[in-house]
N, C-alpha and C positions, 0 to 999 in steps of 0.2 A: 281723738277717734272713740266712739262707741265700743266699748269694750263687752265683755259677756254680761255684763246689765243690760245691754241693748235686746237681748235676747226675751229678756225677763219684762221689758218696758213694754207698755201698748201703745205707746205715743209718740217715743223719742224716733228722731231720725236724725242723720248727718251728712251735710255734704262731705263728700269723697277727697278732700283736698288737705293740703300740709295746715298744722296749726296756725301758721303764720297769715293764712286768711282771714282770721277772725276780724270784726269790725266791733268798734264800741257801739254803746247805746244810741250814742247822738248821729248814728249814720254816718261815718267819716271814714271809708276804706281806706286803706294803705295807699299811698302816693303812689302813682308810677311815672314813669318815664314819658317825657313829652315828644322825645324823637327815640328812634332805633338806629343803632348801628348800620351801616350798609352792607352787609353780610346777610344773606338770607339765614333765616333760622333753619337747623337740621334737618327739624320734621318733616318740613316743606319739599327740601333736596330729596329728601330720604325717601317720601311719598312720590316723588314725582308729578305732583298735581298739575301743573302747569301741562304736562304732555297729555294728560288725561281730559283736558280742556279742549282737545280737539273734537272730543266725540259729545261732551256735555259738559254743561258749569251748573246742571241742577234744576234748569229752569220748567216750572210748570209743578214743580213738587213743594210740598207745604212739610217745613219740619217744624214741630213743637220744643223747646225748650222748657223743660219743667224744672225750674231752680230758683234763685234768689233774686230774681228781676234782672232789669238790664239799665244801665244809662245810657246815654245818648253819646254816640264815636260818629265823628265823620264817615268812616269806612263801612259801617252797618245801616241796614235798611230795614226796620221792622214793621211788621203788618200789622200784628196786633198783638197788644198787651191785657192779659186777664190777672187781676190780683186777688187772691183767695185770703191774701194776708188783711186786706183793706189798709195798708199802709201807704198806700200810693207805688208807683212803678218803681221807684230808685232802686239801686241795687246799693244796698249797704254793706255789701260782703266785697264784691268784684268778682266773687264767683260765675254769676249767670252771665256777665257782659261778657268774661273771658269765655266763656263755653260757648256762647252766640255766635262770637266772634270766628272762634275756631272753625263754625259748621259754615259761616255765611260773609265773612267779610270781603269786602271787594277789594279787588285790585286794582291799584294807583301805582303809575310807573313813578318809578322813584321810591317807592315805598316797601321794604322788604319783606312786611307781613302780609297774608292775604289768606283767607279761608278757603276750604275745601269745595264746596259748593256754591260760590259767591252769587249765583242766579236763584237759588231757591228762597221760598216764600217764608217768612219767620214770625212764629207765633210765640211768643215769649208768654210762659205762665208762671205765675210770682207764688210759690208756696212756702216760702220761708223769708224771714227779714234777719235771720242768723245765721250762722254755721248750724245750729240746730232746731229743728221744727217739729211740728205735730204730722204725725202721719195720714191723720183723718185730711189736711189739706193735702196731701200728696196723693192721696187717694182721688181727692176732688180735681186737684190740678191734672191728673190722668184722664179724667172722661172730661173735662174741659177742654184738652188737646184733642179727645176723638171729637168732641162736637163741633171741635172749628175745622176739621176737616183733615187734621194731620196725616199723612203717608208716612211719616217717620216720627219717634219720639226718642229725644234726647234725656235721659234721667241720670243723672250725675251725681245719686245720691244713694245713700246704705240704709236700709232699714230692716228690723227684725220681720221674721215669718208672721203675718196675719192673714186672716181669711178677706178681710177687707180691700187689702192689697193686693192679694191672691186675684179676687173676682175683678178688680179694676184693669189689672194686666190682660186679664184672658177677656174680658171685653174688649179692649182693645184689638189683642190678637182676631179676634172674632170678626172684627170690623175690619181688616185684613191690613193694620198698622204692623209696620218695622218698629219694634221697642229694643231699643238699644241702651243697654244701662252698664255703670259702672259696677267692675267685681270687688271694689271697695281696696283700702290699706291697711296695711299692719304697723300700727304702732307700738307693739309691745306683745309679751306672750300670751295677754289676754284675751286678743282678737283674733290671733294668728289663726285658730283653727275653727272660726265663725263664718259662715258664708254670707255674703251680701245679697239682701232682696232690694228691689225686684228682680236683680242680674240673676239670680240661681234659680231663679221660674223657668219651666220647660217652656220653648219659646222664644224665651228673649237671647238676645244677642248679649253675650256678657264679654266685658272689654277691658283685659287686663293691661298694665302699664310697660310700655319697654325702654331701652335706653338706645342711645343712637348704634349701638353694635347689633341692634334686634332683640337682645335677649331680656327676658321678663327681670322688670326692676326688683329689688330684694323687698322694699315696701309694697308691691302687688300683692294682693289677697290670692294665695294658691288653693283655700278653700272652697274658693266659688268656681263653679264648670265654668273656665272662661272659655270662649269659642274663637277670638283673636286678640291679638295685642295691638296697641296703639301707642304712638309717641307720648310717654308720660315724663320724660325727666327733661329737665332745664327747657321748659316750654315757654315760648314768647305768644301773649295772647293779647288784644284789647283789654281796657281797663278804664272804670271810671275816671273823669277827668279829662276826658280827650286823649288819653294816653295808652301807654302800654306796660305792660308789665313781663320782667324776664324772671327767670330759675322757677317756675310754676314747677310743681311736681303733682303726681297721682293720678290714681285711675280716671279722677274728675275730669283729665283734660286727654286723657287718651280716648275719651268715650267719643265726642266731637269727631275726632279724626274718622272712627268708624261711622258714626252716624251721617256725618258728610258724604263719606263713600254711599251709604244707602241710596241717600238722595239721587246722587248722581247715577246708581244701577236703576234706581225706580224711574229716574227719567229717560235712560236709555233702552229699558226694558218695560215699557208700561204693562204689560201683559202678564208678569211674573207676580206669584201672590207674594205675600209678606216671607212665608216659609221659604218660598224659594229664592228669594233675596236675599235673606239670612245665609241660607245653604250656600250660593254663590259667593259671598263675601268670603266665608268660611274654607269654601274649595280652594280660591284664589290666595289665599293669604301665602307669603314665603316660605311657610314651614317652621315649626318649633318643635323644641323639645324639653322634656322636663313638667311636672307640675305647675297649674297655672299659666304653661305657657298657650293651651289651646294648638289652633294652627298655625300661631307665628303672627308676624308683622303684616297686617292689611296692606294689602295693595290693590290703590284704586285703579290704575292702569289694567292689570289685568284685569280684575271686576269687569271692567266695562269690555273686554277685547276676547276673552277667552270663548272657544267653543268648547260647553260640557257636553261629554257623554248623555244620553238619557239613560235614565234610570228611573223607574215609575216611582219607588219609594225613598231612596236615598239619596238622589244628586237634584240640583235644579235643572228645570227644564228651559235649555236655552235653544240648543241646536234641533233641528225637527227629528222624531223617532224615526230609527230606521221602519222600513215598510216590513211586514210581517210576509213570513216565508209563505212561497206558495204550496197548495193541498198538494198531495201525490196525484198523479195523474193528469195534473194541468198543464203539462208540455208532453204531448207524445214520443215514445221514443223511435229513433230511426230503424226502419227495417231492417232485417237481415237482408246481405247481400243474396242476388237471384242468381248465381253462377251461370244458368243454363242460358236465360236473357242475355248476359254477358256476350256466351260464347256467339248465340245467335246475332246479336249486333256485329260480331267482329266478322263473322260468316260474311254477312250481307257486305259490310265495308269493304273487304277484300273484292268479293262479287262485281260491286260497282266500280272498284277501281280497275279491276281487269276488262272490264267493260269499254269504260273510258278509253283505255290502252288500244285498243283492238278497233275501236271507232276511229281513233285518230291514225291508227296504220292505214286502215281502209282507206280513210279520205287522202291519204298520201299515194298509195300504190295504185287506185283505181286508175284516176287521170293519167297517170304513168303507162300501166297498160293499153289504155285506148288509143295513147298517140303511136304505140308502137306495133298496134295490129294484134295485140296479145301475143306477139313473136317473142322468142327469146333473145337477150341481148348476147352481142356477139363478144368473141373473147379476141384478142388482139395478142399477138405473138409479141416476144422479146427481140 
């Protein structure tokens, strides 16, 4: 990992993965497994990704992976590859293939691994051929991703704060791109208090690593202002050679779980801005405590289903805002009770009732009087 010397360097950057990810100069990444055990990786079960697919699998959303390239893998479909290193598309580290696979690997029956957003369109930007690279190529890679129409950019890289990098990230944000970046790993005392960039820039969704219990991994950098956590311990992912790698660790591999979630949210809510997408993912996380935990573990299903309250400046807009209150006097008050009118009405009602009763009685007695010649009736004795 890059320690304090990284901050002073104008060019150095590093992929945010465990040191075992390194590859030699002959482009021979570490060998992976050709077949996985039948059990589903814990990260997929923990995030309940398949349940989220009932709503969307990310179709129509373009995700850019700015990383170490990508190798062919039967579960992945890559739409475009841009090589900033001019060394060809191959992934000589394994890092970029794993990250791209976590975002988008297709689901196949009988294969325990799958990505978060398997229908998303993937653009791979190769910015490095090793575990370390040139920040200028990272800057160009971010610009390439924006030019390629990316709506989400995954940056599993840490670097120092530099004006060119800051400007590139801001250009992406200004173009309504969700920028998701790794919070960085801590490998020793020299880098435990050094924030990672571009993750630490305002507006970027910074991702820390968590284990199966949902807690921040000890190796996840707490100096970076983390938004949410993603699975970043004992991770399984596609690997060069058409295989898979198990036991991956680092915020590099937590980041694509969140980038994939961002793709799902953008597909589900296409009218949300990048800032609203970022806030929605943070607002629907599982909850976290302690430095570097942010809002806790990302929750794809809740990010797609929650109806969030409308708050103009501090919350994402998904539910319709409440209607404004009516102005005073818009609804007239009920007039006071007119007791005199009530008394008159009751008197008239009683009078009508008496009249009806009198008319009814006359209608009965008059015919009877006529039959008797208006004579009084007889009284019989006992």
